[in-house]
C-alpha positions, 0 to 999 in steps of 0.5 A: 272544285279548284283552288283559285289563286290570287296571284300576287305580283306586284311588291306593293300589292304583296307588301299591303297584303304581308303588312298586318303580319308585320303588326301582328309580329311587333305587337306581343311585346306590348301586351306583356301577357302573363297566361302562356300558351303551352300551360307550362308544360313540356314536350316529350323531351323534357323541355317547355314547349314553347316557354313563357315568352308566348301568352295568350294576350299576346297571342290575341294582341297580335291578332287583333292589331294585324287584323285592324291594320288589315281592315284600316288597309281595305278601308283605305284603299278600297280592297275589301280582300285586304280585310280578309288577307290582314286576317289570314296573314296575322294568323299566319304570323302568330302561328309562325312565331308559335313554330320557331318558338317551338323549334327553338325549345327543341334545340335547346334554346333558351328564351332570347337566345338568338337564332338568326333568321328564324327569329327574323322570317318565323312570322312571314314564312307562317303568314305566306304559308297560310295566305297560300293555303286560303289562295294567295300565291306569290310570284318568287320575286315578289316572295324574294324582296318582301322576305329581305324587307321583312327580315329588315323590318324585324331586326330595326323593329327589335332595336327599337323595342330594345332601346325603349326597353320592351325587349331585353334583347335586340333581336 
């Protein structure tokens, strides 16, 4: 049986589907976790797999925040697919963030070092990729507009987190 796609061709619909990923991505910094996802292990290159900034507490907090956002959106709109999409988008956002951390460690970048575009879009690409695998297909224009919006909101959120002392760096 072939996978039937739910085509996402409206910017509002796309935003509602991606919003849980944004909440999932923004929440781990608040969790202040202590237990690293990589168990402090190194990769074959001798560098940490992910680093101390990626914790189980942050991962759980991100998943919870994003999933709850999806459930709230589903209740408010009466569109129950948003609860499912919220969970998928949250998981994708967290996987995208972990993947970006892995890439940054392979490039020799330390925790907190800037990686333009990778830092701003990792969660978005992860969310869209997992949503695609779950049957959601974004049109090119919706994908592009949401990527720009996600990057801008990510930058704004990081500046606020830095100014309020939640983050050491504004990126």
